[in-house]
mmCIF file of the N, C-alpha and C atoms, coordinates in Angstrom:
data_MODEL
# 
_entry.id   MODEL 
# 
loop_
_atom_site.group_PDB 
_atom_site.id 
_atom_site.type_symbol 
_atom_site.label_atom_id 
_atom_site.label_alt_id 
_atom_site.label_comp_id 
_atom_site.label_asym_id 
_atom_site.label_entity_id 
_atom_site.label_seq_id 
_atom_site.pdbx_PDB_ins_code 
_atom_site.Cartn_x 
_atom_site.Cartn_y 
_atom_site.Cartn_z 
_atom_site.occupancy 
_atom_site.B_iso_or_equiv 
_atom_site.pdbx_formal_charge 
_atom_site.auth_seq_id 
_atom_site.auth_comp_id 
_atom_site.auth_asym_id 
_atom_site.auth_atom_id 
_atom_site.pdbx_PDB_model_num 
ATOM 1   N N  . UNK A 1 1  ? 14.724  -4.005 0.455   1.00 0.00 ? 1  UNK A N  1 
ATOM 2   C CA . UNK A 1 1  ? 13.929  -4.746 -0.497  1.00 0.00 ? 1  UNK A CA 1 
ATOM 3   C C  . UNK A 1 1  ? 12.409  -4.475 -0.139  1.00 0.00 ? 1  UNK A C  1 
ATOM 4   N N  . UNK A 1 2  ? 12.104  -4.410 1.236   1.00 0.00 ? 2  UNK A N  1 
ATOM 5   C CA . UNK A 1 2  ? 10.692  -4.171 1.630   1.00 0.00 ? 2  UNK A CA 1 
ATOM 6   C C  . UNK A 1 2  ? 10.210  -2.798 1.158   1.00 0.00 ? 2  UNK A C  1 
ATOM 7   N N  . UNK A 1 3  ? 11.044  -1.774 1.321   1.00 0.00 ? 3  UNK A N  1 
ATOM 8   C CA . UNK A 1 3  ? 10.622  -0.516 0.865   1.00 0.00 ? 3  UNK A CA 1 
ATOM 9   C C  . UNK A 1 3  ? 10.194  -0.397 -0.630  1.00 0.00 ? 3  UNK A C  1 
ATOM 10  N N  . UNK A 1 4  ? 10.982  -1.269 -1.488  1.00 0.00 ? 4  UNK A N  1 
ATOM 11  C CA . UNK A 1 4  ? 10.603  -1.351 -2.927  1.00 0.00 ? 4  UNK A CA 1 
ATOM 12  C C  . UNK A 1 4  ? 9.310   -1.989 -3.162  1.00 0.00 ? 4  UNK A C  1 
ATOM 13  N N  . UNK A 1 5  ? 9.182   -3.057 -2.481  1.00 0.00 ? 5  UNK A N  1 
ATOM 14  C CA . UNK A 1 5  ? 7.850   -3.819 -2.578  1.00 0.00 ? 5  UNK A CA 1 
ATOM 15  C C  . UNK A 1 5  ? 6.698   -2.976 -2.120  1.00 0.00 ? 5  UNK A C  1 
ATOM 16  N N  . UNK A 1 6  ? 6.909   -2.264 -0.981  1.00 0.00 ? 6  UNK A N  1 
ATOM 17  C CA . UNK A 1 6  ? 5.759   -1.455 -0.570  1.00 0.00 ? 6  UNK A CA 1 
ATOM 18  C C  . UNK A 1 6  ? 5.525   -0.282 -1.448  1.00 0.00 ? 6  UNK A C  1 
ATOM 19  N N  . UNK A 1 7  ? 6.599   0.207  -2.029  1.00 0.00 ? 7  UNK A N  1 
ATOM 20  C CA . UNK A 1 7  ? 6.488   1.377  -3.064  1.00 0.00 ? 7  UNK A CA 1 
ATOM 21  C C  . UNK A 1 7  ? 5.677   0.974  -4.135  1.00 0.00 ? 7  UNK A C  1 
ATOM 22  N N  . UNK A 1 8  ? 5.954   -0.373 -4.718  1.00 0.00 ? 8  UNK A N  1 
ATOM 23  C CA . UNK A 1 8  ? 5.159   -0.840 -5.844  1.00 0.00 ? 8  UNK A CA 1 
ATOM 24  C C  . UNK A 1 8  ? 3.832   -1.065 -5.529  1.00 0.00 ? 8  UNK A C  1 
ATOM 25  N N  . UNK A 1 9  ? 3.409   -1.480 -4.285  1.00 0.00 ? 9  UNK A N  1 
ATOM 26  C CA . UNK A 1 9  ? 2.157   -1.633 -3.893  1.00 0.00 ? 9  UNK A CA 1 
ATOM 27  C C  . UNK A 1 9  ? 1.335   -0.404 -3.892  1.00 0.00 ? 9  UNK A C  1 
ATOM 28  N N  . UNK A 1 10 ? 2.054   0.745  -3.412  1.00 0.00 ? 10 UNK A N  1 
ATOM 29  C CA . UNK A 1 10 ? 1.373   2.088  -3.418  1.00 0.00 ? 10 UNK A CA 1 
ATOM 30  C C  . UNK A 1 10 ? 1.099   2.493  -4.897  1.00 0.00 ? 10 UNK A C  1 
ATOM 31  N N  . UNK A 1 11 ? 2.028   2.292  -5.754  1.00 0.00 ? 11 UNK A N  1 
ATOM 32  C CA . UNK A 1 11 ? 1.857   2.673  -7.145  1.00 0.00 ? 11 UNK A CA 1 
ATOM 33  C C  . UNK A 1 11 ? 0.675   1.940  -7.694  1.00 0.00 ? 11 UNK A C  1 
ATOM 34  N N  . UNK A 1 12 ? 0.619   0.567  -7.535  1.00 0.00 ? 12 UNK A N  1 
ATOM 35  C CA . UNK A 1 12 ? -0.419  -0.199 -8.027  1.00 0.00 ? 12 UNK A CA 1 
ATOM 36  C C  . UNK A 1 12 ? -1.738  0.317  -7.470  1.00 0.00 ? 12 UNK A C  1 
ATOM 37  N N  . UNK A 1 13 ? -1.806  0.643  -6.256  1.00 0.00 ? 13 UNK A N  1 
ATOM 38  C CA . UNK A 1 13 ? -3.085  1.185  -5.636  1.00 0.00 ? 13 UNK A CA 1 
ATOM 39  C C  . UNK A 1 13 ? -3.524  2.460  -6.325  1.00 0.00 ? 13 UNK A C  1 
ATOM 40  N N  . UNK A 1 14 ? -2.530  3.283  -6.567  1.00 0.00 ? 14 UNK A N  1 
ATOM 41  C CA . UNK A 1 14 ? -2.793  4.638  -7.250  1.00 0.00 ? 14 UNK A CA 1 
ATOM 42  C C  . UNK A 1 14 ? -3.351  4.404  -8.537  1.00 0.00 ? 14 UNK A C  1 
ATOM 43  N N  . UNK A 1 15 ? -2.787  3.446  -9.336  1.00 0.00 ? 15 UNK A N  1 
ATOM 44  C CA . UNK A 1 15 ? -3.229  3.111  -10.636 1.00 0.00 ? 15 UNK A CA 1 
ATOM 45  C C  . UNK A 1 15 ? -4.650  2.604  -10.568 1.00 0.00 ? 15 UNK A C  1 
ATOM 46  N N  . UNK A 1 16 ? -4.892  1.732  -9.659  1.00 0.00 ? 16 UNK A N  1 
ATOM 47  C CA . UNK A 1 16 ? -6.171  1.005  -9.579  1.00 0.00 ? 16 UNK A CA 1 
ATOM 48  C C  . UNK A 1 16 ? -7.241  2.057  -9.181  1.00 0.00 ? 16 UNK A C  1 
ATOM 49  N N  . UNK A 1 17 ? -6.888  2.976  -8.212  1.00 0.00 ? 17 UNK A N  1 
ATOM 50  C CA . UNK A 1 17 ? -7.745  4.019  -7.860  1.00 0.00 ? 17 UNK A CA 1 
ATOM 51  C C  . UNK A 1 17 ? -8.176  4.869  -8.970  1.00 0.00 ? 17 UNK A C  1 
ATOM 52  N N  . UNK A 1 18 ? -7.100  5.300  -9.866  1.00 0.00 ? 18 UNK A N  1 
ATOM 53  C CA . UNK A 1 18 ? -7.406  6.117  -10.930 1.00 0.00 ? 18 UNK A CA 1 
ATOM 54  C C  . UNK A 1 18 ? -8.337  5.452  -11.906 1.00 0.00 ? 18 UNK A C  1 
ATOM 55  N N  . UNK A 1 19 ? -8.108  4.122  -12.194 1.00 0.00 ? 19 UNK A N  1 
ATOM 56  C CA . UNK A 1 19 ? -9.024  3.425  -13.077 1.00 0.00 ? 19 UNK A CA 1 
ATOM 57  C C  . UNK A 1 19 ? -10.452 3.426  -12.601 1.00 0.00 ? 19 UNK A C  1 
ATOM 58  N N  . UNK A 1 20 ? -10.496 3.287  -11.292 1.00 0.00 ? 20 UNK A N  1 
ATOM 59  C CA . UNK A 1 20 ? -11.884 3.243  -10.626 1.00 0.00 ? 20 UNK A CA 1 
ATOM 60  C C  . UNK A 1 20 ? -12.586 4.634  -10.839 1.00 0.00 ? 20 UNK A C  1 
ATOM 61  N N  . UNK A 1 21 ? -11.749 5.696  -10.709 1.00 0.00 ? 21 UNK A N  1 
ATOM 62  C CA . UNK A 1 21 ? -12.299 7.036  -10.899 1.00 0.00 ? 21 UNK A CA 1 
ATOM 63  C C  . UNK A 1 21 ? -12.923 7.189  -12.407 1.00 0.00 ? 21 UNK A C  1 
ATOM 64  N N  . UNK A 1 22 ? -11.983 6.680  -13.321 1.00 0.00 ? 22 UNK A N  1 
ATOM 65  C CA . UNK A 1 22 ? -12.361 6.956  -14.691 1.00 0.00 ? 22 UNK A CA 1 
ATOM 66  C C  . UNK A 1 22 ? -13.563 6.049  -15.138 1.00 0.00 ? 22 UNK A C  1 
ATOM 67  N N  . UNK A 1 23 ? -13.576 4.834  -14.528 1.00 0.00 ? 23 UNK A N  1 
ATOM 68  C CA . UNK A 1 23 ? -14.742 3.963  -14.948 1.00 0.00 ? 23 UNK A CA 1 
ATOM 69  C C  . UNK A 1 23 ? -15.942 4.186  -13.995 1.00 0.00 ? 23 UNK A C  1 
ATOM 70  N N  . UNK A 1 24 ? -15.810 4.977  -13.150 1.00 0.00 ? 24 UNK A N  1 
ATOM 71  C CA . UNK A 1 24 ? -16.949 5.261  -12.098 1.00 0.00 ? 24 UNK A CA 1 
ATOM 72  C C  . UNK A 1 24 ? -17.283 4.117  -11.283 1.00 0.00 ? 24 UNK A C  1 
ATOM 73  N N  . UNK A 1 25 ? -16.248 3.262  -10.922 1.00 0.00 ? 25 UNK A N  1 
ATOM 74  C CA . UNK A 1 25 ? -16.553 2.055  -10.225 1.00 0.00 ? 25 UNK A CA 1 
ATOM 75  C C  . UNK A 1 25 ? -15.982 2.200  -8.742  1.00 0.00 ? 25 UNK A C  1 
ATOM 76  N N  . UNK A 1 26 ? -16.876 2.404  -7.774  1.00 0.00 ? 26 UNK A N  1 
ATOM 77  C CA . UNK A 1 26 ? -16.456 2.626  -6.454  1.00 0.00 ? 26 UNK A CA 1 
ATOM 78  C C  . UNK A 1 26 ? -15.667 1.337  -5.825  1.00 0.00 ? 26 UNK A C  1 
ATOM 79  N N  . UNK A 1 27 ? -15.942 0.178  -6.232  1.00 0.00 ? 27 UNK A N  1 
ATOM 80  C CA . UNK A 1 27 ? -15.329 -1.060 -5.718  1.00 0.00 ? 27 UNK A CA 1 
ATOM 81  C C  . UNK A 1 27 ? -13.803 -0.997 -6.159  1.00 0.00 ? 27 UNK A C  1 
ATOM 82  N N  . UNK A 1 28 ? -13.442 -0.603 -7.305  1.00 0.00 ? 28 UNK A N  1 
ATOM 83  C CA . UNK A 1 28 ? -12.213 -0.567 -7.746  1.00 0.00 ? 28 UNK A CA 1 
ATOM 84  C C  . UNK A 1 28 ? -11.448 0.584  -7.045  1.00 0.00 ? 28 UNK A C  1 
ATOM 85  N N  . UNK A 1 29 ? -12.101 1.785  -6.842  1.00 0.00 ? 29 UNK A N  1 
ATOM 86  C CA . UNK A 1 29 ? -11.443 2.806  -6.045  1.00 0.00 ? 29 UNK A CA 1 
ATOM 87  C C  . UNK A 1 29 ? -11.098 2.426  -4.689  1.00 0.00 ? 29 UNK A C  1 
ATOM 88  N N  . UNK A 1 30 ? -12.051 1.614  -3.981  1.00 0.00 ? 30 UNK A N  1 
ATOM 89  C CA . UNK A 1 30 ? -11.834 1.212  -2.662  1.00 0.00 ? 30 UNK A CA 1 
ATOM 90  C C  . UNK A 1 30 ? -10.776 0.212  -2.506  1.00 0.00 ? 30 UNK A C  1 
ATOM 91  N N  . UNK A 1 31 ? -10.629 -0.649 -3.515  1.00 0.00 ? 31 UNK A N  1 
ATOM 92  C CA . UNK A 1 31 ? -9.574  -1.638 -3.541  1.00 0.00 ? 31 UNK A CA 1 
ATOM 93  C C  . UNK A 1 31 ? -8.259  -0.903 -3.690  1.00 0.00 ? 31 UNK A C  1 
ATOM 94  N N  . UNK A 1 32 ? -8.289  0.094  -4.553  1.00 0.00 ? 32 UNK A N  1 
ATOM 95  C CA . UNK A 1 32 ? -6.943  0.784  -4.919  1.00 0.00 ? 32 UNK A CA 1 
ATOM 96  C C  . UNK A 1 32 ? -6.524  1.585  -3.591  1.00 0.00 ? 32 UNK A C  1 
ATOM 97  N N  . UNK A 1 33 ? -7.554  2.224  -2.946  1.00 0.00 ? 33 UNK A N  1 
ATOM 98  C CA . UNK A 1 33 ? -7.224  3.042  -1.687  1.00 0.00 ? 33 UNK A CA 1 
ATOM 99  C C  . UNK A 1 33 ? -6.619  1.956  -0.561  1.00 0.00 ? 33 UNK A C  1 
ATOM 100 N N  . UNK A 1 34 ? -7.213  0.751  -0.619  1.00 0.00 ? 34 UNK A N  1 
ATOM 101 C CA . UNK A 1 34 ? -6.812  -0.234 0.388   1.00 0.00 ? 34 UNK A CA 1 
ATOM 102 C C  . UNK A 1 34 ? -5.247  -0.627 0.124   1.00 0.00 ? 34 UNK A C  1 
ATOM 103 N N  . UNK A 1 35 ? -4.947  -0.787 -1.156  1.00 0.00 ? 35 UNK A N  1 
ATOM 104 C CA . UNK A 1 35 ? -3.546  -1.109 -1.528  1.00 0.00 ? 35 UNK A CA 1 
ATOM 105 C C  . UNK A 1 35 ? -2.568  0.033  -1.159  1.00 0.00 ? 35 UNK A C  1 
ATOM 106 N N  . UNK A 1 36 ? -2.983  1.248  -1.347  1.00 0.00 ? 36 UNK A N  1 
ATOM 107 C CA . UNK A 1 36 ? -2.264  2.422  -0.973  1.00 0.00 ? 36 UNK A CA 1 
ATOM 108 C C  . UNK A 1 36 ? -1.988  2.404  0.571   1.00 0.00 ? 36 UNK A C  1 
ATOM 109 N N  . UNK A 1 37 ? -2.895  2.312  1.294   1.00 0.00 ? 37 UNK A N  1 
ATOM 110 C CA . UNK A 1 37 ? -2.776  2.298  2.748   1.00 0.00 ? 37 UNK A CA 1 
ATOM 111 C C  . UNK A 1 37 ? -1.952  1.146  3.225   1.00 0.00 ? 37 UNK A C  1 
ATOM 112 N N  . UNK A 1 38 ? -2.044  -0.143 2.707   1.00 0.00 ? 38 UNK A N  1 
ATOM 113 C CA . UNK A 1 38 ? -1.177  -1.162 3.027   1.00 0.00 ? 38 UNK A CA 1 
ATOM 114 C C  . UNK A 1 38 ? 0.195   -0.960 2.684   1.00 0.00 ? 38 UNK A C  1 
ATOM 115 N N  . UNK A 1 39 ? 0.520   -0.439 1.522   1.00 0.00 ? 39 UNK A N  1 
ATOM 116 C CA . UNK A 1 39 ? 1.934   -0.112 1.007   1.00 0.00 ? 39 UNK A CA 1 
ATOM 117 C C  . UNK A 1 39 ? 2.440   0.869  2.002   1.00 0.00 ? 39 UNK A C  1 
ATOM 118 N N  . UNK A 1 40 ? 1.742   1.892  2.323   1.00 0.00 ? 40 UNK A N  1 
ATOM 119 C CA . UNK A 1 40 ? 2.317   2.968  3.181   1.00 0.00 ? 40 UNK A CA 1 
ATOM 120 C C  . UNK A 1 40 ? 2.563   2.415  4.578   1.00 0.00 ? 40 UNK A C  1 
ATOM 121 N N  . UNK A 1 41 ? 1.743   1.658  5.169   1.00 0.00 ? 41 UNK A N  1 
ATOM 122 C CA . UNK A 1 41 ? 1.970   1.122  6.518   1.00 0.00 ? 41 UNK A CA 1 
ATOM 123 C C  . UNK A 1 41 ? 3.255   0.113  6.418   1.00 0.00 ? 41 UNK A C  1 
ATOM 124 N N  . UNK A 1 42 ? 3.382   -0.640 5.368   1.00 0.00 ? 42 UNK A N  1 
ATOM 125 C CA . UNK A 1 42 ? 4.509   -1.510 5.276   1.00 0.00 ? 42 UNK A CA 1 
ATOM 126 C C  . UNK A 1 42 ? 5.842   -0.675 5.065   1.00 0.00 ? 42 UNK A C  1 
ATOM 127 N N  . UNK A 1 43 ? 5.858   0.439  4.479   1.00 0.00 ? 43 UNK A N  1 
ATOM 128 C CA . UNK A 1 43 ? 7.025   1.264  4.512   1.00 0.00 ? 43 UNK A CA 1 
ATOM 129 C C  . UNK A 1 43 ? 7.533   1.653  5.865   1.00 0.00 ? 43 UNK A C  1 
ATOM 130 N N  . UNK A 1 44 ? 6.568   1.827  6.800   1.00 0.00 ? 44 UNK A N  1 
ATOM 131 C CA . UNK A 1 44 ? 7.071   2.289  8.106   1.00 0.00 ? 44 UNK A CA 1 
ATOM 132 C C  . UNK A 1 44 ? 7.191   1.098  9.149   1.00 0.00 ? 44 UNK A C  1 
ATOM 133 N N  . UNK A 1 45 ? 6.973   0.022  8.644   1.00 0.00 ? 45 UNK A N  1 
ATOM 134 C CA . UNK A 1 45 ? 7.234   -1.223 9.640   1.00 0.00 ? 45 UNK A CA 1 
ATOM 135 C C  . UNK A 1 45 ? 8.695   -1.492 9.852   1.00 0.00 ? 45 UNK A C  1 
ATOM 136 N N  . UNK A 1 46 ? 9.090   -1.902 10.975  1.00 0.00 ? 46 UNK A N  1 
ATOM 137 C CA . UNK A 1 46 ? 10.516  -2.267 11.223  1.00 0.00 ? 46 UNK A CA 1 
ATOM 138 C C  . UNK A 1 46 ? 10.844  -3.488 10.521  1.00 0.00 ? 46 UNK A C  1 
ATOM 139 N N  . UNK A 1 47 ? 12.003  -3.639 10.015  1.00 0.00 ? 47 UNK A N  1 
ATOM 140 C CA . UNK A 1 47 ? 12.551  -4.802 9.315   1.00 0.00 ? 47 UNK A CA 1 
ATOM 141 C C  . UNK A 1 47 ? 12.459  -5.977 10.309  1.00 0.00 ? 47 UNK A C  1 
ATOM 142 N N  . UNK A 1 48 ? 12.169  -7.235 9.679   1.00 0.00 ? 48 UNK A N  1 
ATOM 143 C CA . UNK A 1 48 ? 12.204  -8.406 10.637  1.00 0.00 ? 48 UNK A CA 1 
ATOM 144 C C  . UNK A 1 48 ? 13.558  -8.518 11.260  1.00 0.00 ? 48 UNK A C  1 
ATOM 145 N N  . UNK A 1 49 ? 13.417  -8.874 12.586  1.00 0.00 ? 49 UNK A N  1 
ATOM 146 C CA . UNK A 1 49 ? 14.648  -9.179 13.368  1.00 0.00 ? 49 UNK A CA 1 
ATOM 147 C C  . UNK A 1 49 ? 15.161  -8.001 14.120  1.00 0.00 ? 49 UNK A C  1 
ATOM 148 N N  . UNK A 1 50 ? 14.542  -6.821 13.956  1.00 0.00 ? 50 UNK A N  1 
ATOM 149 C CA . UNK A 1 50 ? 15.035  -5.474 14.660  1.00 0.00 ? 50 UNK A CA 1 
ATOM 150 C C  . UNK A 1 50 ? 14.091  -5.077 15.690  1.00 0.00 ? 50 UNK A C  1 
ATOM 151 N N  . UNK A 1 51 ? 13.280  -6.010 16.258  1.00 0.00 ? 51 UNK A N  1 
ATOM 152 C CA . UNK A 1 51 ? 12.387  -5.540 17.262  1.00 0.00 ? 51 UNK A CA 1 
ATOM 153 C C  . UNK A 1 51 ? 13.208  -5.338 18.482  1.00 0.00 ? 51 UNK A C  1 
ATOM 154 N N  . UNK A 1 52 ? 12.807  -4.381 19.256  1.00 0.00 ? 52 UNK A N  1 
ATOM 155 C CA . UNK A 1 52 ? 13.572  -4.026 20.635  1.00 0.00 ? 52 UNK A CA 1 
ATOM 156 C C  . UNK A 1 52 ? 12.886  -4.817 21.644  1.00 0.00 ? 52 UNK A C  1 
ATOM 157 N N  . UNK A 1 53 ? 13.616  -5.485 22.385  1.00 0.00 ? 53 UNK A N  1 
ATOM 158 C CA . UNK A 1 53 ? 13.091  -6.334 23.480  1.00 0.00 ? 53 UNK A CA 1 
ATOM 159 C C  . UNK A 1 53 ? 12.538  -5.345 24.565  1.00 0.00 ? 53 UNK A C  1 
ATOM 160 N N  . UNK A 1 54 ? 11.397  -5.816 25.086  1.00 0.00 ? 54 UNK A N  1 
ATOM 161 C CA . UNK A 1 54 ? 10.777  -5.100 26.167  1.00 0.00 ? 54 UNK A CA 1 
ATOM 162 C C  . UNK A 1 54 ? 9.905   -3.863 25.767  1.00 0.00 ? 54 UNK A C  1 
ATOM 163 N N  . UNK A 1 55 ? 9.810   -3.675 24.462  1.00 0.00 ? 55 UNK A N  1 
ATOM 164 C CA . UNK A 1 55 ? 8.921   -2.510 24.045  1.00 0.00 ? 55 UNK A CA 1 
ATOM 165 C C  . UNK A 1 55 ? 7.593   -2.972 23.452  1.00 0.00 ? 55 UNK A C  1 
# 
């Protein structure tokens, strides 16, 4: 389920970044880029409860 949520976050960020490009709004592009980065980092995070002890 986490992969789906993070994928949706990436897609929302891509849409927001594209809107920022079209409207020439750097704040919108930055916010979109931030969403993309957050979504990608969440995709690579370990699921809750699977942390390895001692690492």
